[in-house]
C-alpha positions in Angstrom: -59.0 -44.4 -2.5 -58.5 -41.4 -0.3 -59.2 -37.9 -1.4 -55.5 -37.0 -1.2 -54.5 -39.5 -3.9 -55.6 -39.6 -7.5 -56.2 -42.7 -9.7 -52.5 -43.4 -10.3 -51.7 -43.5 -6.6 -49.7 -40.3 -6.6 -50.2 -37.5 -4.2 -52.5 -34.8 -5.5 -50.4 -32.3 -3.5 -47.8 -31.6 -6.2 -46.5 -28.4 -4.7 -43.8 -30.1 -2.5 -42.7 -32.2 -5.5 -42.4 -29.1 -7.7 -40.4 -27.3 -5.0 -38.1 -30.3 -4.9 -37.7 -30.3 -8.6 -36.9 -26.6 -8.6 -34.4 -27.1 -5.8 -32.8 -29.9 -7.7 -32.5 -27.7 -10.8 -31.0 -24.9 -8.7 -28.4 -27.3 -7.2 -27.5 -28.6 -10.7 -27.0 -25.1 -11.9 -24.9 -24.2 -8.8 -22.7 -27.3 -9.3 -22.3 -26.4 -13.0 -21.1 -22.9 -11.9 -18.6 -24.4 -9.3 -16.6 -26.4 -11.8 -15.7 -23.5 -14.1 -14.8 -21.4 -10.9 -12.5 -24.2 -9.9 -10.8 -24.1 -13.3 -10.5 -20.3 -13.1 -8.9 -20.5 -9.6 -6.4 -23.0 -10.9 -5.5 -20.6 -13.7 -5.2 -17.7 -11.3 -3.0 -19.9 -9.1 -0.5 -20.4 -11.9 -0.6 -16.7 -12.8 0.0 -15.5 -9.2 2.8 -18.0 -8.8 4.4 -16.7 -12.0 4.1 -13.1 -10.8 5.7 -14.0 -7.5 8.5 -15.8 -9.3 9.0 -12.8 -11.5 9.1 -10.3 -8.6 11.4 -12.4 -6.5 13.7 -13.1 -9.4 13.9 -9.3 -10.1 14.6 -8.6 -6.4 17.3 -11.3 -6.3 18.9 -9.8 -9.4 18.9 -6.4 -7.8 20.4 -7.8 -4.6 23.1 -9.6 -6.6 23.9 -6.4 -8.4 24.2 -4.6 -5.0 26.3 -7.4 -3.7 28.7 -7.1 -6.6 28.9 -3.3 -6.2 29.6 -3.7 -2.5 32.3 -6.3 -3.2 34.0 -3.8 -5.6 33.8 -1.0 -3.0 35.3 -3.3 -0.3 38.1 -4.3 -2.7 38.8 -0.6 -3.5 38.9 0.3 0.2 41.2 -2.7 0.8 43.5 -1.6 -2.0 43.7 2.0 -0.7 44.4 0.9 2.9 47.0 -1.6 1.7 48.7 1.0 -0.4 48.7 3.5 2.5 50.2 0.9 4.9 52.8 -0.1 2.3 53.8 3.5 1.9 54.0 3.9 5.7 56.1 0.7 5.9 58.5 2.0 3.2 59.0 5.2 5.2 59.6 3.3 8.4 62.0 0.9 6.7 63.9 3.8 5.0 64.3 5.5 8.4 65.3 2.2 10.1 68.0 1.9 7.5 69.2 5.4 8.2 69.3 4.6 11.9 71.2 1.4 11.3 73.9 3.3 9.4 74.1 6.0 12.0 74.3 3.5 14.8 77.1 1.7 13.0 79.0 5.0 12.4 78.5 6.1 16.0 79.9 2.8 17.3 82.9 3.0 15.1 83.8 6.7 15.1 83.4 10.0 17.0 82.2 12.3 14.2 80.3 15.5 15.1 78.6 15.4 11.7 77.0 12.2 12.6 75.3 13.9 15.6 73.6 16.3 13.2 72.4 13.4 11.1 71.1 11.7 14.2 69.2 14.9 15.1 67.7 15.0 11.5 66.7 11.3 11.7 65.1 11.8 15.1 63.2 14.8 13.8 61.9 12.6 10.9 61.0 9.9 13.3 59.1 12.3 15.4 57.0 13.3 12.4 56.1 9.7 11.5 53.3 7.7 13.0 54.7 4.5 14.5 51.4 2.8 14.6 49.4 1.8 11.5 47.9 4.9 10.0 44.7 3.2 9.1 42.4 0.8 10.9 42.2 -2.8 9.9 38.4 -2.6 9.7 36.7 -2.8 6.3 33.2 -1.5 7.1 
């Protein structure tokens, strides 16, 4: 037998073998630490997803609330504009009716009093806006 081998045939230089065993143990410990870390990451994943869902849901709820408030504001503006235009239309229709009466009377008679009424109606017409008083925009 050579001097580097003992009676069992194994190498007498056990240092590399011991280092391999130590490395093997270190690797097993490292693998044992990886598995719990994987489980923890999975748990964290679910927690983060839940937090994201909660935050997004909260923001969507706020946006829906703002959306409803804005709809109410637009409806209010619409109602005010519609009312203003209806009032303007009523004034214009009333004055149109006055002119229809005056035109009919002027065509049928020669009354000086009617000329005063025409002047009054023309004065009223001059004080009215003949275009819509409000824009059609709802901004």
